[in-house]
N, C-alpha and C positions, 0 to 999 in steps of 0.2 A: 198823723195825729191820733192818739188813742182816747177812747171814751172810758173813763175810769168808773168802775162799778163797785169795787170792793177793796177793802184793806185786808191783806192776808199776812198773818204772822205764823212762822213755822219754826218750832224748836228754839225759841228765844230763851236765853238765860240772862239774868240781870244781877249785878252785885252793887253794893254800896259800901265803899271802902273795903273792909275785910269781911263784910257780911253778905252772904248769899241771900238774895231776895226770893228768887225762884229759878228753877231749871226746866228746860224743855217745854216752855209754854207755847201753846197754839191758840190762835185767836182769829176771828174774822168778823168784819163789820161791813154789811152791804148797804148801799144807798136804799132808802125807803124803809129803814127799820130803826128802832130805838133800843139800844143795848145798855145794860148797867155794868159797873165795875165796883165791887165792894172788897172790904178787907180791913183788918185792924190797922191802927196808926203805925206807920213804919214798915208796913208789909211790902211796899213797893208800888203802890198805885200811882203816885206822882212820877216815879222813875219810869214806869211803863208808858205813861202819857208823854213824857219827855222823849222816850225812844221813838214813839210814833211821830213826834214832831221833828225828829232829827236833831234834837238838842244835846243828846249824849251819844257817844259812839257805841255801836253794836255791830255784830257780825253782819256783813252786807248780804248774806244769804238767808237772812231771817225775816225781813220785812219787805213785802211786795205790794204793788197795786195790781189787781186783776181788772181786766177790761177787754175791749175788742178793738181791733185795728180798723183801718179804712175798708178792709175787705170783710168786715164783720166776723173775723176769726178771733177766737179767744187767745189772749196773751197774758203772761205774767211780766210785769215791769218792775225792775229793781230801781226804786226811786232815789234820786239824789236829794240833797237838802232843799234845793230850789223847788223841786216838784212836791216834796212834802209840805213846804210852806204854802205853796199855791193851792193845794188840794185840801189841806186840813186847817181848820180855824179853831183856836183855843180861847175859851172864856174862863177867866179866873173866878175863884170863889168870891173875892171882893172885887166887883167891877170897877171900883175907883182906881185899881192898880193899872188899868189899861185905858183910862180916859186921858186923852192927849190934847183935845181941842177945847178952846174957851167957849165955843158955841157948839150946840148939838149938831148942826149942819156940818161944821168943820171936823168934828170928832168922827162922825160916820164916814165922811169923805176920805179920811186918812187911810183907811184900809184899801181903798182903790188907788190913791196916790202912791202908796207904797208898792203897788204892783204895776205902776205905769199906765193906768187907765186914762184915756184922753178926757179932757175937761168936759166936753159936751156929753159924752157917754156917761161920765161920772155924775154929772148933774142929774141925769135921768135915773141912774141907779140909786142915788141918795134919796130922791123923792119916793121911788118905789119901796125902798127898804123901810123908810120911816112910816109909810102907809101900812106895810105888812105887820110891823111890830106895834102899831097903835100909837105912834108918836108924831103923826102928821100934824102940822101946825106948831110944832115945838122947835122948828129949825133955828130960830134966833135966840132961843133961851140958853142959859148956862146949864151944863150938866149938873152943876151943884144944886140946882133947884129940883132935881128929880128924886123920887123915892127910890128905895133899894130895888124894888121890882122893876121900876122904869129904867134904872141903870142897867139891870140885867138885859132888858130888851134893847137898850141902846147898844150894848156890846154885841148882841146877836145881830143887830142891824149891820154891823161891820162885816159879819160873815156873808150877808146877802150881797153887799156891795162888792166884796172880794170874789163872789161867785164860787165859794169853796164847795167841794163835794161832801165834805165830812165836818162835823162840828163836835168838839169835845168840851164838855162843861164840868168844871171842878166844883163839887158840892153846890150846885146851883140853887138848891132850895133852903140852904142853911140859914140865910139871912132874911128869909121872907116870911110874912104872916100867911095864914091859911088862904086868904084871897089871892095874895101874890103867887103862892105856889100853884093854885088852880089856874090862874091866868098864864103863868109860864108853861105849865103842862099843856094847856090848850094851844099855845103858840107853837110849841115844839111839834105837836101832833099835826098842826096845820102846815108847818114848813116841810115836814116829812112828806106830807101828802101832795102839796102844791109844787114843791121844788125838788122832790126826790132826794132829800138830804139823808145821809147816814149820821146818826147821833149816838155818841157815847156819853153816858152820864156817870160820873164818879160820885158816889153817895154812900152815907151811912144810914140813910133814911129808909127803913124797911118798907114803909108804905109806898114810897116812890119806886123802889126796886121791884116790888110785888107786881106793879102794873106794866112792866116792860116786856118786850118780846123775848129777850134772852138775858141772862145774867152771867157774869164771870166773877169769880172770887179768888183772891190770892190768899192761900191758906197753907201753912206748914210747907212753905217753899214750893208750892205748886199753884199753877193757874188753872182753875177748874171752871168748866162751863156747865150751866144749868139751863136747859131748854125744855119746855117754855120757862120764862123767867120765874114764875111762881113755884116751880119745882124746888128752888133753893130753900123754900120755907118748909119743905117736907123732909129735908136732910138734917143729919146730926150737926153739920157745920153751922146751921142757923143759930143754935143756942151757943155754940162755942164762940161765935163772933159777938155775942152779947146783944143781938138784935131783939127788939121788942116785937110782939105780934103786930102784923100790919093791920 
């Protein structure tokens, strides 16, 4: 059994129909950090996330999990679709797109049911997840009664139940008011600290990207890294992407 600690992408190229999105992209995301991904509309951000999730075919020698084996020796694991699904959890920009239960309790439980978690274990996980995201006591309510920010937290609760190592969020701040953005940011920081999650945030919001550990940008068919994250805002790419000052 391997302990997964990092997603590693080596020399990845992506195309959409006849359009090349980027060539030779390198990327890494470790547990315990929050990383951003920016770029213009149509640049390939969604396709990149779909590649990480195993939803589109890519060269099998491009995406790996890094970790250690039972002897604590470092290994690179070429993941199959099942392993990608188990280790990475995706949260849509519109959380309504992934709500499946008529009750909050049932909706959160679905992530565990889909992975074959035993009922008694699942019950405890759901309770813990709702407490962590600030929705304890909401178990028997309908998801339709929640605000946009609460629905985001409901979706994130699913990742806790699934015990994913990595969380990808697509434009998570786009539908939130300032208080909701602050609450979500605090929640993600707490989950990274308490559960050692690795988080990838896809965003056009310069203020949110500015605060992250590292940033990647898809620009002119290249996937570029900026470390620390705020160094993006000192580059010429910053203005070319149409970002406002953070």
